[in-house]
C-alpha positions as CSV (number, residue, x, y, z in Angstrom):
1,M,-30.3,53.0,-27.7
2,T,-32.1,52.3,-24.4
3,L,-29.8,52.7,-21.4
4,P,-30.0,50.0,-18.7
5,R,-31.4,51.3,-15.4
6,I,-29.0,51.7,-12.6
7,N,-30.0,50.9,-9.0
8,L,-29.6,54.2,-7.1
9,L,-30.0,54.7,-3.4
10,Y,-30.4,58.5,-2.8
11,V,-29.8,60.0,0.7
12,A,-32.0,63.1,0.9
13,S,-31.7,65.6,3.6
14,I,-31.1,69.3,4.4
15,G,-27.8,68.2,5.8
16,R,-26.3,68.3,9.4
17,S,-28.6,65.3,10.1
18,G,-26.3,62.4,10.4
19,T,-26.0,61.7,6.7
20,T,-22.2,61.2,6.7
21,L,-22.5,58.5,9.4
22,F,-25.4,56.8,7.6
23,E,-23.7,57.0,4.2
24,S,-20.5,55.5,5.6
25,M,-22.5,52.5,6.9
26,L,-23.9,52.0,3.5
27,G,-20.5,52.3,1.8
28,A,-19.1,49.6,4.2
29,H,-21.7,47.1,2.9
30,P,-20.2,44.9,0.2
31,A,-23.4,45.2,-2.0
32,L,-23.2,49.0,-2.1
33,A,-20.7,51.7,-3.1
34,T,-21.2,55.3,-2.2
35,C,-19.9,58.2,-4.2
36,G,-20.6,60.7,-1.5
37,E,-21.9,64.2,-2.4
38,L,-21.4,63.6,-6.1
39,H,-22.7,66.9,-7.3
40,L,-19.7,68.6,-5.6
41,W,-17.3,66.9,-8.0
42,P,-17.2,69.7,-10.6
43,H,-16.5,72.3,-7.9
44,E,-13.7,70.1,-6.4
45,I,-12.1,70.0,-9.9
46,R,-12.5,73.7,-10.6
47,M,-11.2,74.7,-7.1
48,G,-8.3,72.3,-7.1
49,G,-9.7,70.3,-4.2
50,V,-11.6,71.7,-1.2
51,R,-12.1,68.7,1.0
52,P,-10.3,65.4,0.7
53,C,-12.2,62.5,-0.9
54,G,-12.5,59.1,0.9
55,S,-8.9,58.2,0.1
56,G,-7.7,61.3,2.1
57,L,-6.4,62.9,-1.1
58,Y,-7.8,65.7,-3.1
59,V,-9.5,64.9,-6.4
60,H,-6.5,65.9,-8.5
61,D,-4.2,63.5,-6.6
62,C,-6.7,60.6,-6.0
63,P,-6.0,57.7,-8.5
64,F,-9.7,56.7,-8.4
65,W,-11.2,60.2,-9.2
66,T,-8.4,61.0,-11.6
67,E,-9.4,57.8,-13.5
68,M,-13.1,58.7,-13.2
69,R,-12.5,62.1,-14.8
70,R,-10.5,60.4,-17.6
71,R,-13.5,58.2,-18.4
72,V,-16.2,60.9,-17.9
73,D,-15.3,64.5,-17.4
74,P,-18.2,66.3,-15.7
75,L,-17.0,69.6,-17.0
76,A,-17.1,68.5,-20.6
77,Q,-20.7,67.2,-20.5
78,P,-23.5,69.1,-22.1
79,S,-25.7,71.4,-20.0
80,P,-27.3,70.9,-17.5
81,Q,-24.2,69.4,-15.9
82,L,-23.8,67.5,-12.7
83,D,-23.7,70.6,-10.5
84,H,-26.8,72.2,-12.0
85,F,-28.5,72.4,-8.6
86,R,-25.3,73.3,-6.7
87,E,-24.2,76.9,-7.5
88,H,-21.4,76.9,-5.0
89,H,-19.3,74.3,-3.3
90,D,-20.7,75.3,0.1
91,G,-24.3,75.3,-0.9
92,G,-27.2,75.8,-3.4
93,R,-30.5,77.5,-3.2
94,T,-33.1,76.0,-1.0
95,L,-36.1,77.5,-2.7
96,R,-36.2,77.4,-6.5
97,V,-39.6,78.9,-7.5
98,A,-39.1,78.0,-11.2
99,R,-38.7,74.3,-10.3
100,L,-41.6,73.9,-8.0
101,S,-43.9,73.1,-10.9
102,D,-41.6,70.1,-11.7
103,V,-42.8,68.5,-8.5
104,R,-46.4,68.2,-9.7
105,P,-47.2,64.9,-11.4
106,G,-47.8,64.7,-15.1
107,P,-45.7,65.6,-18.2
108,L,-43.2,68.4,-18.1
109,P,-43.0,71.2,-20.6
110,P,-40.9,70.1,-23.7
111,A,-38.0,72.4,-22.9
112,V,-37.8,71.2,-19.3
113,A,-38.2,67.6,-20.4
114,D,-35.2,68.0,-22.7
115,Q,-33.1,69.4,-19.8
116,V,-34.2,66.5,-17.5
117,R,-33.3,64.0,-20.2
118,T,-29.8,65.5,-20.7
119,Y,-29.2,65.7,-17.0
120,G,-30.3,62.1,-16.5
121,Q,-28.0,60.9,-19.3
122,N,-25.0,62.9,-17.9
123,N,-25.6,61.3,-14.5
124,H,-26.1,57.9,-16.0
125,A,-22.7,58.1,-17.7
126,I,-21.0,59.1,-14.5
127,F,-22.8,56.4,-12.4
128,S,-22.0,53.7,-15.0
129,A,-18.3,54.7,-15.0
130,F,-18.3,54.7,-11.2
131,Q,-19.9,51.3,-10.9
132,Q,-17.4,49.8,-13.4
133,L,-14.4,51.4,-11.8
134,V,-15.5,50.2,-8.3
135,E,-15.7,46.7,-9.7
136,E,-12.2,46.9,-11.3
137,T,-10.8,48.3,-8.0
138,T,-12.4,46.0,-5.5
139,G,-13.3,42.9,-7.6
140,R,-17.0,43.2,-6.8
141,R,-19.7,45.0,-8.7
142,P,-22.0,47.0,-6.4
143,E,-25.7,46.1,-6.6
144,W,-26.6,49.7,-5.5
145,I,-24.8,53.0,-5.9
146,V,-25.3,55.5,-3.1
147,D,-25.6,59.2,-3.9
148,A,-25.6,61.4,-0.8
149,S,-26.0,64.7,-2.6
150,K,-29.1,65.3,-0.5
151,D,-30.6,68.0,-2.8
152,P,-34.3,67.6,-3.5
153,Y,-34.2,69.1,-7.0
154,R,-31.4,66.8,-8.0
155,L,-33.4,63.9,-6.7
156,L,-36.5,65.0,-8.6
157,W,-34.8,65.2,-12.0
158,L,-33.1,61.9,-11.5
159,L,-36.5,60.4,-10.8
160,R,-38.0,62.2,-13.7
161,S,-35.3,61.0,-16.1
162,G,-36.5,57.4,-15.8
163,L,-33.0,56.1,-16.1
164,F,-32.6,54.8,-12.5
165,N,-34.3,52.5,-10.1
166,V,-34.4,54.9,-7.2
167,K,-34.9,54.3,-3.5
168,V,-34.8,57.2,-1.2
169,V,-33.8,57.4,2.5
170,H,-35.0,60.8,3.8
171,M,-32.9,61.7,6.9
172,V,-34.2,64.3,9.4
173,K,-32.9,65.6,12.7
174,D,-34.7,67.5,15.5
175,P,-34.9,71.0,14.1
176,R,-33.5,72.4,17.4
177,G,-30.5,70.1,17.0
178,F,-30.2,71.2,13.4
179,A,-30.4,74.9,14.3
180,Y,-27.7,74.4,17.0
181,S,-25.3,72.7,14.6
182,L,-25.5,75.9,12.5
183,T,-25.5,78.5,15.2
184,K,-23.2,77.1,17.9
185,D,-20.6,79.7,17.1
186,W,-22.9,82.4,18.4
187,V,-24.3,80.5,21.4
188,D,-21.9,82.1,23.9
189,A,-22.0,85.6,22.3
190,S,-22.6,88.3,24.8
191,S,-22.9,91.3,22.5
192,L,-26.2,92.5,21.0
193,R,-24.8,91.8,17.6
194,G,-23.9,88.3,18.6
195,H,-27.4,87.7,19.9
196,A,-28.9,89.2,16.7
197,S,-26.8,86.9,14.5
198,R,-27.9,83.8,16.5
199,Y,-31.6,84.8,16.2
200,Y,-31.3,85.5,12.5
201,R,-29.5,82.3,11.7
202,T,-31.8,80.2,13.9
203,A,-34.9,81.6,12.1
204,R,-33.3,81.4,8.6
205,Q,-32.1,77.8,9.1
206,S,-35.4,76.7,10.7
207,L,-37.3,78.0,7.7
208,A,-34.8,76.2,5.4
209,W,-35.6,73.0,7.4
210,V,-39.3,73.5,6.8
211,V,-38.9,74.2,3.0
212,Q,-36.4,71.4,2.2
213,N,-38.2,68.7,4.2
214,Q,-41.6,69.8,2.7
215,L,-40.1,69.5,-0.8
216,L,-38.9,66.0,-0.1
217,D,-42.2,65.1,1.3
218,R,-44.0,66.3,-1.8
219,I,-41.6,64.4,-4.0
220,R,-42.4,61.3,-2.0
221,T,-46.1,61.9,-2.5
222,H,-46.0,62.4,-6.2
223,H,-43.1,60.4,-7.5
224,L,-42.2,57.6,-5.1
225,S,-44.1,54.4,-4.1
226,V,-44.3,53.4,-0.5
227,E,-41.7,50.7,-1.0
228,N,-39.2,53.2,-2.4
229,Y,-39.2,55.7,0.4
230,Q,-37.9,55.4,3.9
231,L,-37.8,58.1,6.6
232,L,-34.9,57.9,9.0
233,R,-34.4,60.1,12.0
234,Y,-30.9,60.9,13.2
235,E,-31.9,60.2,16.8
236,T,-33.1,56.7,15.9
237,L,-30.0,55.9,13.9
238,A,-27.5,57.1,16.5
239,S,-29.4,55.5,19.4
240,A,-30.0,52.1,17.7
241,P,-27.6,51.9,14.8
242,H,-27.8,48.1,14.3
243,D,-31.6,48.0,14.3
244,S,-31.8,51.0,12.1
245,F,-29.3,49.6,9.6
246,R,-31.1,46.2,9.6
247,A,-34.3,48.0,8.6
248,I,-32.5,49.9,5.8
249,C,-31.0,46.6,4.4
250,E,-34.5,45.1,4.3
251,F,-35.7,48.3,2.6
252,I,-33.0,48.0,-0.1
253,G,-33.3,44.2,-0.4
254,V,-29.7,43.3,0.7
255,E,-28.4,41.0,3.4
256,Y,-27.9,42.7,6.8
257,R,-24.2,43.0,7.7
258,A,-23.4,44.0,11.3
259,S,-19.8,44.8,10.2
260,A,-21.1,47.7,8.1
261,V,-22.1,49.4,11.4
262,T,-19.1,48.4,13.5
263,D,-16.6,49.2,10.7
264,F,-18.5,52.2,9.2
265,R,-15.4,54.3,8.8
266,S,-14.2,51.9,6.1
267,G,-17.2,52.9,4.0
268,S,-15.9,56.2,2.7
269,Q,-13.3,54.7,0.3
270,F,-14.7,56.3,-2.9
271,T,-16.6,59.3,-1.6
272,I,-16.5,62.9,-2.8
273,A,-16.1,65.6,0.0
274,G,-18.5,65.2,2.9
275,N,-18.3,65.9,6.6
276,P,-14.8,65.8,8.2
277,M,-16.1,63.2,10.7
278,R,-15.3,60.7,8.1
279,Y,-11.7,60.9,9.2
280,E,-12.3,60.8,13.0
281,N,-12.1,57.7,15.2
282,R,-15.1,58.2,17.6
283,P,-17.7,55.5,18.1
284,I,-21.3,56.1,17.2
285,Q,-22.9,58.4,19.8
286,L,-26.1,60.3,20.0
287,D,-25.2,64.0,20.0
288,E,-27.8,66.1,21.6
289,K,-25.7,68.9,23.0
290,W,-28.4,71.3,21.9
291,K,-30.5,70.3,24.9
292,S,-28.1,72.0,27.3
293,R,-26.3,74.4,25.0
294,L,-28.9,76.0,22.8
295,P,-30.6,79.0,24.5
296,R,-34.3,78.7,25.2
297,S,-34.9,81.7,22.9
298,S,-33.4,79.8,20.0
299,Q,-35.2,76.7,20.9
300,L,-38.5,78.6,20.9
301,I,-37.7,80.2,17.5
302,A,-36.9,76.8,16.0
303,R,-40.0,75.1,17.4
304,T,-42.3,77.9,16.3
305,I,-41.1,78.1,12.7
306,T,-40.8,74.4,12.2
307,G,-44.2,73.9,13.8
308,L,-45.4,74.2,10.2
309,N,-44.4,70.6,9.4
310,R,-42.1,69.1,12.0
311,H,-44.9,66.8,13.4
312,R,-45.0,65.1,10.0
313,F,-41.4,63.9,10.6
314,G,-42.0,62.8,14.2
315,Y,-40.9,66.0,16.1
């Protein structure tokens, strides 16, 4: 039986790049429903709940996700399961050498193609149940499902499965701001060890920025048409949220709704995990504390390492 294609908007990013803000806007649009970082769902189940879902409850207590698991249990699906590219709740590998060949165009080896097929079918079952349950809960059937899992390998296999109409929004952030978000605990360190930790983490995360964004760019080149890929910089979204969201609505092919921007915090109703800022009450503001807080030494490290490809993304 041929499965009907599902419209899937995938938010791709290395993280710490404004994805939660953006995803919340998408979820507040009546034509879309976001499931958040869906590939965290199996970890949330196994660990008894790590971060509250959009309802403010953990998955075991949330009526929506309890019903989702009753309909499709991600832990009971055949391998490779939903979290195949997420080894731990707090992260997965940035560089997967064995998967780099999957990025190249052309047919996959039979064994890999079988894995991709199963992975696609597992995700299709989950997305189908999600779409149906959202309709039963809200009275409206979403035209697009938003997956903010961010991971490039997950995106690649979803594309390769052929079961989804995929559009991708690739979010990026100035690599110095990205580095600051991950090293700010060491910014004020006065000890030699503290400085060494900051240098090490700045270099490591800057390299991860290069690798992840380069992977996403190669996926764009080989597997996405121009009309199915959109680059979105955090600085642009935070500085001009209405203009940015209007452009994204045009990209998706849905009517622009200003209310999705002004009421973006209402868009996390069905999300799995995500940044705690979902539960805050601050307005949209461009956060560039790194300009005054990140030491020049760290800025130089970040700029030097990401000089390999940051110009491709407008930095």
